[in-house]
C-alpha positions in Angstrom: 83.7 85.8 79.8 86.1 89.2 78.8 82.9 90.2 76.8 80.4 89.8 79.3 82.9 92.0 82.1 83.3 94.3 79.2 79.1 94.6 79.0 78.7 94.7 82.5 81.4 97.5 82.8 79.7 99.8 80.0 76.2 99.0 81.7 77.6 100.3 84.8 79.1 103.0 83.1 76.0 104.0 81.7 73.9 103.8 84.7 76.3 105.4 86.8 77.2 108.5 84.7 75.2 109.0 81.8 71.7 108.3 83.4 72.4 110.9 85.9 73.6 113.3 83.7 71.1 113.1 81.2 68.4 113.1 83.9 69.7 116.5 85.4 70.5 118.2 81.6 67.2 117.3 80.3 65.3 118.8 83.3 67.4 122.1 83.3 67.4 122.4 79.4 63.4 121.6 79.5 62.8 124.1 81.5 64.9 126.7 79.9 63.2 126.2 76.4 59.8 126.1 78.3 60.3 129.9 79.4 61.0 130.6 75.9 57.9 128.9 74.7 55.6 130.0 77.1 56.3 133.9 76.8 56.4 133.3 72.8 53.2 131.6 72.8 51.3 134.5 74.9 53.1 136.9 72.6 51.3 135.5 69.8 54.7 134.1 68.3 54.2 130.5 66.3 56.8 128.2 67.5 58.0 125.6 64.8 60.1 123.3 66.9 60.7 122.5 70.5 64.1 120.1 70.7 65.7 118.7 73.6 68.8 118.1 71.9 70.6 118.9 68.6 71.0 117.1 65.3 68.8 114.3 63.9 65.3 113.7 65.6 64.8 110.4 67.5 61.2 110.9 68.2 58.6 113.4 68.0 55.2 114.7 67.6 53.2 117.7 66.2 50.8 119.4 68.9 47.8 121.1 67.7 49.5 124.5 67.4 51.7 123.3 64.7 54.9 122.9 67.1 57.1 119.8 66.4 58.0 118.6 70.1 60.8 116.2 69.4 63.9 114.6 70.9 67.2 114.9 69.1 70.3 112.6 68.8 72.8 115.1 70.5 71.5 115.3 74.0 73.9 118.6 74.9 71.2 121.7 75.0 68.0 122.2 73.4 66.2 125.1 71.5 63.0 126.4 70.2 62.7 127.6 66.8 60.2 130.4 66.0 58.9 131.2 62.8 61.3 133.3 60.5 64.1 131.6 62.4 66.7 130.3 60.1 68.4 128.0 62.6 68.4 127.0 66.5 70.2 130.0 67.5 67.4 132.3 66.2 69.1 133.9 63.3 66.4 135.5 61.1 65.9 134.0 57.9 66.0 136.8 55.5 64.6 135.0 52.5 61.8 133.3 54.1 60.5 136.9 56.0 60.7 138.7 52.8 58.2 136.3 51.2 56.0 136.1 54.3 52.2 136.7 54.1 50.2 138.9 56.4 49.1 136.3 58.4 52.6 134.8 58.9 54.0 138.2 59.7 51.5 138.7 62.4 53.0 135.4 64.3 56.7 135.7 63.1 59.4 136.6 66.0 61.2 138.9 63.9 58.0 141.2 63.0 57.2 141.5 67.1 58.4 144.4 68.9 61.7 145.0 70.6 60.2 144.7 74.1 58.2 141.1 73.0 61.4 139.8 71.5 63.2 140.8 74.6 60.8 139.0 76.9 60.8 135.8 75.2 64.4 135.8 74.8 64.9 136.7 78.8 62.2 134.1 79.7 64.8 131.4 79.4 67.4 132.4 81.9 64.4 133.4 84.1 62.8 130.2 83.9 66.1 128.5 85.2 66.3 130.9 88.3 62.4 130.1 88.8 63.3 126.2 88.4 66.2 126.4 91.1 64.1 128.2 93.6 61.1 125.6 93.1 63.5 122.8 93.7 65.4 124.1 96.8 62.0 125.4 98.3 60.8 121.6 97.8 63.9 120.1 99.2 64.0 122.4 102.1 60.0 121.5 102.8 60.4 117.9 102.5 64.1 116.8 103.2 64.9 119.8 104.8 68.3 121.0 105.8 70.7 119.7 108.3 72.0 122.3 110.8 75.0 122.2 113.1 75.5 125.0 115.7 78.4 127.4 114.7 80.7 126.5 117.5 84.3 126.2 117.4 85.2 122.7 119.0 89.1 122.6 118.1 91.6 125.1 116.6 94.3 123.9 114.1 97.9 124.8 115.1 99.2 127.4 112.8 95.9 128.0 111.2 94.4 131.5 110.5 91.9 130.8 113.1 94.8 130.6 115.7 96.4 133.6 114.2 92.9 135.6 114.9 92.9 134.2 118.3 89.9 131.7 118.0 89.3 129.6 121.1 87.7 126.5 121.5 83.8 126.8 122.7 83.6 130.3 120.8 80.3 130.6 119.0 80.4 132.4 115.9 77.7 135.0 115.4 78.6 137.2 112.5 80.9 137.6 109.6 80.9 140.9 107.9 77.7 142.0 109.9 75.8 138.8 108.1 74.4 136.6 110.8 75.6 132.9 110.8 72.9 130.3 112.0 74.9 127.2 111.3 78.6 126.1 110.9 77.7 125.3 107.4 77.1 129.1 106.7 80.2 130.2 108.1 81.9 127.4 105.9 80.3 128.8 102.8 81.4 132.3 103.2 84.8 131.3 104.6 85.5 128.9 101.6 84.4 131.7 99.5 87.0 134.5 100.6 90.3 132.9 100.6 92.7 136.0 100.9 90.3 138.3 102.0 90.0 139.7 105.8 86.8 138.8 107.7 85.1 140.3 110.8 84.2 137.7 112.8 81.9 138.4 115.8 81.9 135.5 118.4 80.5 134.8 121.7 83.0 133.9 124.5 82.2 133.3 128.2 79.0 135.4 127.7 80.9 138.2 126.1 80.9 139.7 122.4 84.3 139.7 120.7 85.4 140.7 117.3 88.0 139.0 115.5 89.8 139.6 112.2 90.5 136.5 110.4 92.1 135.8 106.6 91.0 132.6 105.5 94.2 130.5 104.2 94.0 129.2 100.5 93.9 125.1 100.6 93.5 122.5 98.3 91.0 120.1 99.8 89.8 116.6 98.5 86.3 115.5 98.8 85.0 112.2 99.3 85.4 111.2 95.3 88.6 112.3 95.0 87.8 115.6 93.4 90.3 118.6 94.6 88.8 122.0 95.3 90.8 124.9 96.3 89.0 126.9 99.1 89.6 129.3 102.1 90.1 127.7 104.9 90.1 128.9 108.6 91.3 125.9 110.4 88.5 125.4 113.0 86.4 122.4 113.3 83.0 121.2 114.8 82.0 118.1 116.6 79.0 116.6 114.5 78.4 113.6 117.2 76.2 113.3 120.0 73.1 114.9 118.6 74.7 118.2 117.6 73.2 118.0 113.8 69.6 118.6 113.7 67.3 119.0 110.6 65.4 122.0 109.8 62.2 121.9 107.7 60.6 125.0 106.5 57.3 126.1 105.9 56.1 127.2 102.0 57.0 130.9 102.5 60.1 130.3 104.5 61.3 127.8 102.2 60.9 130.1 99.1 63.1 132.9 100.9 65.9 130.3 102.0 65.4 129.1 98.3 66.2 132.8 96.6 68.8 133.2 99.1 70.5 129.8 98.1 70.2 130.9 94.4 71.5 134.4 95.1 74.4 132.7 97.0 75.4 130.7 93.9 75.1 133.9 91.3 77.3 135.7 93.7 79.9 132.9 94.3 80.0 132.6 90.3 80.7 136.3 89.9 83.4 136.1 92.7 85.1 133.3 91.1 85.0 134.9 87.6 86.3 138.1 88.9 89.0 136.2 90.7 90.0 134.3 87.1 90.1 138.1 85.5 92.2 139.3 88.5 94.5 136.4 88.9 93.5 135.5 92.4 91.8 132.1 91.0 92.8 129.7 88.5 90.6 128.9 85.5 91.0 125.2 85.8 88.1 124.7 87.8 85.9 125.6 84.8 84.0 122.0 83.6 82.3 121.1 80.7 79.8 118.1 80.0 82.5 115.6 80.7 82.9 117.1 84.2 79.2 117.6 84.8 78.8 113.7 84.1 81.1 112.8 86.5 79.7 115.0 89.2 76.2 113.9 88.3 77.4 110.2 88.6 79.0 110.9 91.9 76.1 113.2 93.7 73.6 110.3 92.4 75.2 108.0 95.0 73.7 110.0 97.6 70.2 109.8 96.2 67.4 111.6 94.3 67.4 114.7 96.6 71.3 115.2 95.8 70.8 114.8 92.2 67.9 117.5 92.4 69.8 119.7 94.4 72.7 119.4 91.5 70.3 120.1 89.1 69.3 123.3 90.8 72.8 124.3 91.0 73.2 123.9 87.4 70.1 125.4 86.3 71.5 129.0 88.0 74.8 128.4 86.2 73.3 127.9 82.9 70.4 130.7 83.2 73.3 132.9 84.3 75.3 132.0 81.5 72.9 132.5 79.1 72.6 136.3 80.3 76.3 137.2 79.4 76.4 139.5 76.4 77.9 137.2 74.0 76.3 137.3 70.6 74.5 133.4 70.0 73.5 133.4 73.6 70.6 134.9 75.3 72.5 137.9 76.7 73.8 138.5 73.3 70.2 139.0 71.5 69.2 141.1 74.7 72.5 143.1 73.9 71.3 143.5 70.4 67.7 144.5 71.3 69.1 147.0 73.6 70.8 148.7 71.1 68.1 148.5 68.7 65.6 150.4 71.2 68.4 152.9 71.8 69.1 153.5 68.0 65.3 153.1 66.7 66.3 150.8 64.6 68.2 147.3 64.4 71.6 146.9 63.4 72.6 145.9 60.3 72.5 142.6 58.8 76.2 142.6 58.4 76.8 143.7 61.8 74.6 140.9 63.4 76.1 138.4 61.2 79.5 139.2 62.5 78.1 139.3 65.8 77.0 135.8 65.7 80.1 134.5 64.2 82.1 136.1 67.1 79.8 134.6 69.5 79.9 131.3 68.0 83.8 131.5 68.0 83.8 132.7 71.7 81.3 129.8 72.9 83.1 127.1 71.0 86.5 127.9 72.4 84.9 128.2 75.9 83.7 124.6 75.3 87.0 123.2 74.2 88.7 125.0 77.4 86.1 123.4 79.5 86.7 120.0 78.0 90.1 120.2 78.1 90.0 121.4 81.9 87.8 118.0 81.9 90.2 115.7 80.4 92.9 117.0 82.7 91.0 116.7 85.9 90.1 112.9 84.9 93.9 112.1 84.1 94.6 113.2 87.7 92.3 111.2 89.2 
């Protein structure tokens, strides 16, 4: 009986966490690598391999262009390998390049112009942003977005809102000049601006007033027990009695809204990272694969639409991370190509090798730090 219970627990864990995690990560990684692949093919570069995951191949096939499409054993990323690459990080294989035939040189990534190489590298993160916009737009057109009018129904005693002079029945119109269409719009701006004074325009009894409020930083526990530190005003909205409506958008407006959503994620990410550097934010909110798996399992309980939304958010995050100017990441390659364009020749082999080693060390340290945060967060829950 204990064995059966153990097997049942393992199956539940796999279905509840691992499957949603692999679903989300595979979508994001596939489209990232597809961006590299698509532009490389059009630039005349031969793609030797397209892999989802790292390590030993589980299953694969060769297409008519000679590319090996494969699923590998370690599902924590992926890569495309071009002709002339030594490894999955696109480090050039100097020995192979030196002995290439003229026909191979025409299809070699290494021998393409700096502009072509930069376009191929940038295509991965760009594909991530496009994927996120497509997912968000699709959700806005089909599932829609729940909207609650930005009206204040209650003000918490001793809160930032009470200190600022908010009253029940106030309707929030703008924050720092940006129009507010829903209570959710207000919450997102406030949550990201703890300790920052906000000019909030409200309508009260037919008149417009501007109140200055500084959101308090508080720890808020969500439905799954996860703790988040966010800015809070201390106002609430009644969501009963038909106060919540669902809005669906046409294709053009859906894409516009989706682009705005992607920009919000980018802006919030930079705001958080800036806060970590200046000491306003704590770095323990950074998560790694364990955290992504945990969140994927939790979000999956709300259905496929919520899981797709998580995939869109993760796609933006991975696209943005890959643009950081760290050797080994796409942004590091773009940095090298920028230097090459300015100098008229690439950096020396030694300089590139040192850069890749530094980049590898930074990426490994980030992964270890994020995983350590994951372990600490799990131990606290």
